[in-house]
C-alpha positions in Angstrom: 1.7 -12.0 -23.8 1.0 -15.8 -23.9 -2.2 -17.5 -22.7 -1.7 -20.8 -21.0 -3.3 -24.0 -22.5 -7.0 -24.2 -21.7 -7.5 -20.3 -21.3 -9.5 -18.1 -23.5 -8.7 -14.7 -24.4 -8.7 -12.2 -21.6 -10.4 -8.7 -21.9 -9.0 -5.9 -19.7 -9.4 -2.2 -19.9 -10.6 -2.6 -23.4 -7.5 -4.8 -24.8 -7.8 -8.4 -25.6 -5.0 -10.8 -24.8 -5.1 -14.1 -26.5 -2.9 -16.5 -28.4 0.8 -17.0 -28.7 1.4 -13.8 -30.7 0.6 -11.8 -27.5 4.0 -13.1 -26.0 5.9 -11.3 -28.8 3.9 -8.3 -28.4 5.2 -7.7 -24.8 8.5 -6.6 -26.0 9.5 -3.2 -26.5 9.3 -3.4 -30.4 5.6 -3.4 -29.9 3.5 -0.3 -28.8 -0.2 0.2 -29.0 -1.3 1.7 -32.2 1.4 3.4 -34.5 4.0 3.7 -31.7 5.6 0.6 -32.6 7.4 2.0 -35.5 8.4 5.0 -33.6 9.9 3.0 -30.7 12.1 1.0 -33.0 13.9 4.3 -33.8 14.8 4.9 -30.2 17.9 3.6 -28.5 17.4 0.8 -26.1 18.6 1.2 -22.6 20.6 -1.4 -20.6 20.3 -2.2 -17.0 21.8 -4.5 -14.1 19.8 -6.2 -11.7 20.9 -5.4 -8.0 18.3 -7.7 -6.2 15.1 -9.6 -6.5 12.7 -9.5 -3.6 9.4 -11.4 -2.9 6.2 -9.7 -4.0 2.6 -10.6 -3.5 1.7 -12.6 -6.7 -2.1 -11.7 -6.1 -1.2 -7.9 -6.3 -2.6 -6.5 -9.6 0.1 -3.5 -9.4 -1.0 -0.3 -10.7 1.3 2.3 -8.9 4.5 2.1 -7.1 6.6 4.6 -5.2 9.6 4.4 -2.9 9.0 6.5 0.4 10.8 6.8 3.5 12.5 3.5 3.1 9.7 1.4 2.1 7.6 0.4 -0.9 4.1 1.8 -1.2 2.0 0.2 -3.7 -1.4 0.7 -5.2 -3.4 -2.4 -6.4 -6.3 -2.4 -8.9 -9.5 -4.3 -10.0 -12.9 -3.6 -8.7 -13.7 -5.2 -5.2 -10.1 -5.7 -4.6 -8.1 -2.5 -4.8 -5.9 -1.6 -2.0 -3.1 0.9 -1.1 -0.4 -0.8 1.1 3.0 -0.5 2.4 5.7 -3.3 1.8 8.7 -4.4 3.7 11.1 -4.4 0.8 13.3 -7.3 1.8 10.6 -9.9 2.8 7.7 -8.4 0.5 5.5 -8.7 3.6 2.5 -6.3 3.4 2.9 -4.3 6.5 -0.3 -2.4 6.2 -3.0 -2.2 3.7 -6.3 -0.3 3.2 -8.9 -1.6 0.8 -10.6 0.9 -1.4 -14.4 0.8 -1.8 -15.6 -1.7 -4.2 -16.7 1.0 -6.6 -13.3 2.2 -7.1 -10.3 0.7 -9.2 -6.9 1.7 -7.5 -4.4 3.3 -10.2 -1.3 5.4 -10.1 0.3 6.6 -6.7 2.2 9.8 -6.0 4.3 11.3 -3.1 3.7 14.9 -2.4 5.0 16.7 0.5 4.9 13.9 2.9 1.5 12.5 1.6 0.6 9.8 -0.8 -1.9 10.5 -3.5 -3.7 7.5 -5.1 -5.6 7.9 -8.5 -8.6 5.9 -9.6 -9.5 4.5 -12.9 -12.9 6.0 -14.4 -14.4 8.1 -11.6 -12.0 10.9 -11.6 -11.4 10.6 -7.5 -7.8 10.9 -6.0 -7.6 9.8 -2.6 -4.9 11.2 0.0 -3.4 9.4 2.7 -0.6 10.1 5.5 2.6 7.9 5.8 0.7 5.4 7.9 -2.1 5.2 5.2 -4.6 7.2 7.3 -7.1 9.0 4.8 -6.5 12.7 4.8 -8.8 13.7 2.1 -9.8 13.6 -1.7 -10.1 15.5 -4.8 -11.6 15.4 -8.2 -9.9 15.6 -11.5 -11.2 15.3 -15.1 -10.9 12.1 -17.1 -9.4 8.6 -16.4 -6.4 8.2 -14.1 -3.9 5.5 -14.9 -0.3 6.5 -13.8 0.8 9.7 -12.1 4.0 11.5 -10.7 5.0 14.7 -9.4 6.8 17.3 -11.5 7.6 20.5 -9.6 4.2 22.0 -8.5 2.1 19.8 -10.7 0.8 16.3 -11.1 1.3 14.5 -14.4 -1.3 11.9 -15.2 -1.5 9.5 -17.8 -4.7 8.0 -19.2 -3.5 4.9 -21.3 -3.4 7.2 -24.6 -0.3 9.0 -25.8 -1.3 12.1 -24.0 -0.1 13.3 -20.5 -2.0 15.9 -18.5 -0.2 18.3 -16.1 -2.7 19.3 -13.4 -2.6 21.4 -10.1 -2.5 19.5 -6.7 -6.1 20.0 -6.3 -6.9 18.4 -9.7 -7.8 21.6 -11.3 -6.7 23.3 -14.4 -3.8 21.9 -16.6 -2.3 21.5 -19.8 -1.8 18.3 -22.2 1.6 16.8 -23.7 1.7 14.3 -26.5 4.4 11.7 -26.2 6.1 10.7 -29.5 8.8 8.4 -30.5 10.1 8.9 -33.9 7.5 11.4 -34.9 4.5 9.0 -34.1 2.3 8.6 -31.1 3.3 6.3 -28.4 0.0 5.2 -26.8 -0.6 3.0 -23.7 1.3 5.3 -21.3 0.7 3.9 -18.0 2.5 4.0 -14.7 4.9 7.1 -14.3 7.8 7.8 -12.4 10.2 11.1 -12.4 13.8 10.3 -12.2 15.7 13.7 -11.9 14.6 15.8 -15.1 13.3 12.6 -17.0 10.0 10.8 -16.8 9.8 7.0 -17.1 6.4 5.3 -18.3 5.4 1.7 -18.6 3.8 1.0 -21.9 0.7 -0.9 -21.5 0.2 -3.9 -22.4 3.9 -4.6 -22.9 7.1 -5.1 -20.8 8.5 -1.9 -22.2 9.5 1.3 -20.2 10.0 4.4 -22.1 12.1 7.6 -21.1 10.5 10.8 -21.9 11.7 14.2 -22.2 8.8 16.2 -20.4 9.6 19.5 -22.0 9.1 18.1 -25.5 7.2 14.7 -25.0 9.9 13.1 -27.1 10.9 9.5 -26.1 14.7 9.3 -26.1 15.1 5.9 -24.5 13.5 2.6 -24.1 14.0 -0.1 -21.6 12.8 -3.9 -22.2 12.3 -5.7 -18.9 10.4 -8.8 -20.3 13.7 -10.8 -19.5 12.9 -10.1 -15.7 10.0 -12.7 -15.6 9.8 -15.7 -18.1 6.2 -16.4 -19.1 6.3 -19.7 -17.4 6.2 -17.7 -14.2 3.3 -15.5 -15.1 -0.4 -16.7 -14.3 -2.0 -15.3 -17.6 -1.6 -12.8 -20.3 -2.5 -9.6 -18.2 0.6 -10.1 -16.0 2.6 -7.5 -17.9 5.1 -5.0 -16.3 3.9 -2.1 -14.3 5.2 -0.2 -11.5 8.3 2.0 -11.4 9.8 3.5 -8.2 12.8 5.6 -7.8 15.2 5.8 -4.9 17.1 9.2 -5.3 19.8 8.4 -2.7 21.2 5.4 -4.8 19.8 5.9 -8.3 18.1 2.6 -8.4 14.7 1.8 -9.7 12.3 -0.7 -8.4 10.1 -2.4 -11.0 7.5 -5.0 -10.9 4.4 -6.2 -12.9 0.7 -7.1 -12.6 0.4 -10.4 -10.4 4.5 -10.6 -10.5 5.9 -12.7 -7.8 9.0 -10.6 -7.6 9.9 -7.1 -7.2 13.3 -6.4 -8.8 15.9 -3.5 -8.0 17.7 -2.5 -11.2 20.1 0.1 -12.4 19.7 1.6 -15.7 23.3 2.2 -16.8 22.8 5.8 -17.7 20.7 6.7 -14.7 22.2 9.5 -12.9 22.1 10.1 -9.1 20.2 12.9 -7.6 20.2 14.0 -4.1 16.9 13.7 -2.3 15.2 16.9 -1.2 
């Protein structure tokens, strides 16, 4: 994560970004903590770029889903967090709802025709209809970073190597440790379920890992740092974040914090699944 000339280090979510060394750290051969050694032992997945679309360069992307032919996005930062619906082709924000200034928007999940938006530290999930009208909220324990639906449970990340599986109302649950080569993979962020697999952005990098949700073992890694050169990023916080899956085509939509583009890619071993 390279900082541009004249810029001091950036502190975000407890992590410090500064200096030229950060650029190298964005690759998949780096993971927070001990996970680096483990990830180097995992096969790297290849992908093809299907399309590139405009994306709001001011959006601090925290969650991304494909739902009813549109992209829905959760953006973060206190005082400017939103949930929004995007037109894919133009990147236009068709509708947006701003969160209270005290809430930091995080992961976004589709659940039975509704959208669930996690928040960072306060343990509150917000529920919306497809038109982004508020339908309610519920509480959950711990921080919320990324989220996805797996069967009848929500799977939630908190920036560590641990995933939590909780009920739709935020209660109960169990935990799963995610490892690569026998060591923890910290920094798990945005999540997306693709068939029987779970994909996760690894913060603060441009790496996506593929996880077996039954064991927590990482069985593939995807380096998307080549999608956006550092010369086109505003600062060191502009790392990849956001994965949305279209089950009808097998394509993934990916972007990053303050990225000017949304990409549709196809992982070469991604299987196609029929939409429910």
